C-alpha positions, 0 to 999 in steps of 0.5 A: 500499500503506497500512502505517499502517492498523492494525485492532484487534480489539474485545474489549470497549468502550473505556469498559470497558477501563482506559487502562493495559490498553488501551495494553497491548493496542495495544502487543501488537497493534502487535507482532503486526502488525509480526511478520506484515508482516516475515515475510510481506515476507520469505517471499513475494518469496523463495518467488517467487524460489525458484519462478523459479529452478526448472529448468523456469523460468529455471534461474538458481539462486540469482539470483532467490532472492537478488533476492527476499530483497533486495526483501523485506528492503527492503520489510520495512525500509521498512514497519517504518520507516513502522509505527514512525513512525506508532506513535511519532506516536500515542504522542506524541499520546496523551501530549500529550493526557494531559498537557493533561487532567492540567494542566486537572484540576490547575488546577481 
């Protein structure tokens, strides 16, 4: 499962957007992805646990539900950690690139 891969929608070409606006869109898109990832990571395993707890299946209410919630919480926390780590790395790389460009322009 590759959590770090984020696909951004193309609204305009990169050259048409101002750098500040592009940065803001990246932040909103990141938050959108995090929200969906956490929600689905919690809902899907919990729903599977509820399904397994039905009287026709294991009839072990609430054991499978709690196990699903625990697995979902663990997956959400780990995925969030990886996403944040990747996002912070990209931000540092962009800041470094911006600082080097500014230094080159100042020296000219």
